[in-house]
N, C-alpha and C positions, 0 to 999 in steps of 0.2 A: 843301913835304912831300912826299914820294916818294907816288904816286898808290897804291901796294903796301900801303902802311898801310892803309887802308879797304876793303881787297880780301876778298873773304871766305875764308877758312881751311878748308880741304879735311878733311873728315873722317876721323879714323883708317881704315887699312883693316881689315876684318871677311871672316871667311868663315861660308858658311852649309852645316848640316848637314840633309838632309832624310832622314826614318827611317819609310819607308812600312810601318806596323805593319798590324796584322789590323785590328781595331776604326779606326783614324785614322790623318791621316799625321803628324808633325809637327817643326818645324824651329827649328832654333837657331844664333843668329847669334852668332859671339864675336870677340874683337880677339885679336891678336897673345900677349897675355898671357893668352887664355883667359879674360876677362871677357867674361859673356852681355850683352850689349846688347839683343838682343830676342826674341823667340820667335811663334811660330806654329801653330796645329792648327787639324786640319778632317776632321770625321767620314767614316768610310768603311762601306757595309753591312757588314752581319755576312755569312759565309762560310753560302752554301746547302748543306745535308749531307745526302745522301741514302745510298739503296741502294748495296750493293756498295762502300762507305767512300765515296764520293764526296765532295768537298768543292769547291765553284764560289763566286768571287766575279766579278762584273760588272767587268772590267777596264778598263772607259771609265769607270770611276768614277774611276781612280788620279790621272791629269793632273788633272781641275778640283779634285780635291780638294788635292793636290800644289802647285796655282796660286794657290789659296785660302790655303793655311799660310804659300806663303811672301810673297803680299801681304800678309798679317797682320802679318809680320816686318818686313818691308820698308821698312811704313808707319811703323814702329815706331823704325825709328833714323833718329836723326840729322842724317844725310844725306838719305832720303829711298827709303835702298837704293842710290845711286849710288855707294859705300862699299864693296860689296862684290865682293870680287877674285876669289873662286872657290866653288863650290857642286861636293859630294858626294853621293852617294843611296846609300843601306842599304837593305834588304829584308829579307824571309822569305827560309831557304834552303829550296829547293826549288817555291818558285812559279813558273810558267810560265804562257804567252799562247802562243798562236798571233795574227800580225797581219800584216798587208797589206805593201807593199813600201814604201807612205808612215805606217808605223808606227801604224796604226789598228788595236786588236783585235778578233778574227776570233772570236765568242764570250766564252764565259768564259773566266776564268784556270781552270787546276788548282792549288788549294793546298798548301802544303806538305805537309799531313798528308791528300793524296787517295792512295787507296789503289786504282784501278781497275789501274795498271800493275803491281803486285803480281808477277803470274805473268810478266812483261814482266822485273822487273827478277829476280827468281829463272834467268831465264835467263841476262840478265845478267853477274849473280856468279858462272855458270859458266861462260858464253864467255870472261871475265875475268879467270879466277882467279890466273894467276902475278901479269898483272901489281896487281890489287889487297891479292895478299900483298907484293909489294916497296912497295907505297905503305901501308901497313896499313890499309887500307877495307873495309869490308863493304856492299855493294848493299843496303839494307836495302827492305821493302814500300813506302815511299813517297819511295825516291829519284826526283829527276827525271830519272833517267836512263830510266826505264821511261817518263816521261811524256813526254819528248823521242820515245820510239822512235811513242809512241802518237799524239802531233799528225803525227808523218811518215808514218802511213796515211792522214792524212787530208787531207792539206797540199793547197792548190792550187797553182798557178804562181807563182810572185815571192815566195807567201808565207813568211812564216819563224816560227822558233820562239824567246821570248824569257823572257828574266830579267825582275821589276819594274823594276831599274833600267835594263835596257838600254832599255826602251818610254821611259822616261822621259828617258833620254838623249837619243833619238831629239827627244824632245818639246822638248827643253830647245837641244838646239843645229841643230834641221832635217835632219837627214839621221841615218844609222846611224850606233849607235857598237859600240867592240869589248865584249864581257863581261870582266869582272874572274876574276880566277881564282881567286877565296873562292866568288860565286855559283854559279861554274860546276864546284865540284866534284862534288855530285852528281850534276851531269849527265853525267858522264863523263869529262873534263878529268882529264888525271894532271899534278900540276902538277912529280912527281917527273920525268918525264923529257920535260916538256912540248908535250904533245900529246894529243888528242883518243884516244880509248882506237877507231882505226879496226877495228881488227879484232872489235870488238862489234859497231857500229856496221855494218862490211859484210856481218856474219852476218845482220842484222838488216834490211837492203836499206835504208840511211836514204842518201839522199843527203850526200855531202859538202858539197854547199853549202847545205846547211840548218845547219849545225854556224856558231857566228859565230868569229869572231877572238878572242884572248884575251891580255890585256896585265895587267901587274899590278895589283893595286889603286893609287890615287893618281896613275896614269899619265893625261897631260889624251886625253881625247876628242872636245874641240872648245871652241868658244865659244857664249856663250847668244847666239840670233839675233833681230832684229828683234822678231819675233813673238811668242817667250818672254817678252823684255824688257817689252811690253804687258799682256801678261796676269801675269805675277809680281810685275813691280818692281823685276828681277835689273838691271842695268845692261848693254848689249849691250858683246860680246866680252868678258865676265866668261869666267872658265875655267871648263869643266864635267870635273873628275876623276871618275876611277871606284872607288866604293864597294869594300863589303865586306858581307859577309851581317851580320843583327842582332849574333849573337851576338859574332863576332868586331869587331864594333866595338864593342860594350858593352867589351870586356875591353880595347882600346885608349885606350878615354875614362878608364879607371882610372891611366894611365899603365903600366901591366905592359906594356911593348914592347921590351925588352932579354932576350939569353939569360938566362935563371937568373929569371927573374921569372915571379911566378906569381898569380894572382887565384882566389878560392874567390867563388862569387857563390852565395850564400846566395837565391833565393827557394821559388817553390813546390817545386822540388825543385833538390838543389844540382850547380852545374858547378863544375869546375877545368879551369882555362886558363893556357896558359904559353907559355912561349918557348924555343928549343931552336936551336943553332946544324946541328941534324943533323937530319934525319928520324928518327923513332923511332917502333919499331913494335911492336905488342902483341901475340901470338902470341894472348889471349883475346880481341880483338876489341874490349875494352871503353874502348879508348884507340884517337883518330885523329888527323891532321894536316891543317891546313890550313898555305897557303904564305903567311909574312910578307910584305907589300908589299916589306922589302927583302931577298928570300929566303932569309931564316932558317924555322925551321918553328912552326907554333902549336898543338901535342899541347893534348887537353882532351879529356874524359867527363862524362857527366852521369846522376848518379844518378836513381834511382826516389824516394829520400827527400831532405826536406828540412823547408821551413818549412809544407808540407803535415803536418807531424805538429802543428800546433798547429791545424789546420782547427776544430777541435770546438769550440774555446776562443773565446766573446765577447771582438772585439779590445777592448772599451774594458774589462776585466779584466784587458792582459798587463801593465799597470804593476803593479799590486797585485803578482800572482802573482810577475813577474822581484823585486820588493823584498822579498816574505817568500821567495824562494826563495834569494837570493844571503844575507838571513841566518840562514837555515836551514846552507847549507854543500854539500858533494856530495852527492848521491844515494845511498839506502841500497840500490838496488833498480838492475838493470839496465833500460834499455827501449831496443828496436831499432824506432822508428818510423815503420815502410814499412806506409805504409796504401793501397798499392796490391799487385798479383800480381805477383812477378821483379823481380828486381832487375838492373841492367844495367852498375853502375859503383859504387865500384870493382871488385866482382867479377862474373863475370855466373851469373845462376843463375835459373832460371823457376820455380823453385821457392821460390824465400825467401818467407819473409810475416813480418808484424810480431811483436814478442816483449816480456814482460818477464817478468824473474824475480827472485822477490820480490816482498814487496808493500809499497807505496808507505807511509809512515807516514800523510799526510798527503797536501793536497794541492798544496801546495808541493814537497814532495818528488816526488811523480808529474812535478809540471811540470818540474821541475832534472831528473828523469831522463831526462823527451824532447829537453831542449835538450844533455843529453850526449849523448843518444844519435848525433843528426846530428852535433858533434862529434868523437865517435870515429868514422864514415864518413869525416870529411874529415882526418882523421889517418890512418884505414887507406888512401884515395886520393893521401896526399903521399906516403907512405910505398911505394903500388903504381906512383907513376912514379920514386922513386927508385929503387927496385929494377929498372926498366929499363934503367938507367944514367944519368936525367935529373938535375942538376944542381939545387937550390930555394934558393937564395940570400935574405938579406934578408928583410926583412918580407913577410907573405903580405897581396899587398892584399885586401881586402875588397869586397864590393857585394852590393843586393841588399834586398829589404825589412828580411828576418832582422840584418843588419848594423847597421840601426837601432838594436837594443837593446844597451844597455849592457853588460849581462849576461851575453847568449848572446856578443856579442863578446870581453867578459875570459875566457869557459867556454871559447872555441875557442882563442886564445892561448894559456891554460892548457893543453889537451890537447896541442898542438902543439907545446910549450915554443918558441915564436918570436912576436914581437909582431903584429899586425892594423894594415896599414893601409885604414882608412876613407874609400872615396871619397867625393869629396863630389859626381861627376859622372855616375856611371858607366851611362848612357845611351848608345843607340845615334846618336839624332841629334847628341849633342856629339861623340859617335866620329867622326860621318860628317865634322862639321866640323875636326874634326883631320887627315883625309884630305883635306880640301880643301887645308889649311893647308899641309902636308907637299911642298915646292917652290914655294911658293907664297908665303907669309910665313915661313917657313922651310925651310934645307933639304934636311932628312929627317927622319922620324918620330922617331927618336929623340930630334934636337931639339924637334921639337913638343911632345913629351912633357913636356920637361924645361920649357917655357918656359911651355906652358898648362894642364897640369894640378898642382892646388892639390897640398900636402903630405895634408891629412887629419887625421882624428883618428888615433891609436896608443894601440892599447889591447897592454899591457903582461901578460903571465903573472901570475898570482897565484900567487906561490912558494908560501903557507902551503897551499895546496890539490893544489899538483902530484903529491905523493907518493896521495895518495889517488885521485887522477883515471888515474895510471898503474896501479894496482891496479886499479881498475876497467876501462881499457880492456884489460890484458890479459887478465880474466873477459872480456869482452865478443867479443874476438878466439877466445878458446876456445869461445865459446858457436856461434858461427857455423862456426868448421871440424865441433865436435862434429855439428852440423846436416847437415853434408856440403855445405852452399854456398860453403865458402874452404877452397883446397887447401894441405896442412900444409906449412909452413913454417920 
């Protein structure tokens, strides 16, 4: 008998995705078919927020948390981690830290919502106005560009400004790594021209040596070192690939990776993201684009309206309210369920405020009106991107906590007049795993999505309610125009 018969079988290869969120690091390990075999999680300290819009986190906690989450995940794999062939890191957009030449944090990280560089960002908007206009981007108060300038004025010899994945990439490989063009976008990188906004940084006196190399997401940045392998359970030589921002990774996790595919993320707020072959610019600034790993574009916009519409409702009561609202049918009143001041997408208005027209006949009627109001915003968002010349084809991919409501998903499908495909794992860590798989387990991201993302639950429009909801949508848009928040069209 051949001696190979009793030899141990090598476990099937898997990839690992790391999500460095605000409160925790999460890890997902999946195979070439998208089956998740192991997960890990480790907490992070809450950011410290103070006067002047300061928001900081101890960046020294990132690597220990990532290593712990990886150990938890690799320890649960059949092969103890030796089957992991690639890993990618995704994180919040706009978080930066000053680091020493060996990749150790120098002081706290400035978080994505830190506003101390708002004045620098306002100046940067003017300095690069032509570039930003061509790119369709606005340098907002919390943009990482101003934070990089703030750090540059304080950096010592040999120190570097790093995004979160840059620091973890250094830890994983044992050497500096390039940054990806997704995390670099709001730091002042122009993915359209393939260069940093040097005219802006020159005007601020920023040394060009402080700006990192930039490569596409999914690019191999190195391999796991012996030291990192000992801390994480990853095998020595495991490929380290560049990730994307958390929002982009979440989009990829739904499988919406080809031109014409869009995803509606209904979380606390509503976010619409999609894929186009060419760069789309929005004169109103409500929509802006990341660069797709394969060179296409990822336009998207974030509303101030969304699942927050139900914030005052006890979550335990939601199933009962959904059932009552489903039985009742389309609402008798209109509700624009904006709970904040101002709207940013699909229209931009600092004066916008939530409103209800008419009086709900009962609680179920009021609940139904709130669900419909968010669906109307979603339809307005899709119509806005289509008015900019964007093709939206096939079912709309759906993600976020609000997509767990069967009723809300059916209302959205009916208002849109197209099916919604609810993603099974629309999470950043899974999206990071897909980026690790591109070029490792599959030739490209399109092949990865086809093989590793599940079809998901399909919600079809309810035809008997189409006419009533179309009528209500027309009244909803008319109300927005009458209040001066939405341009006449």
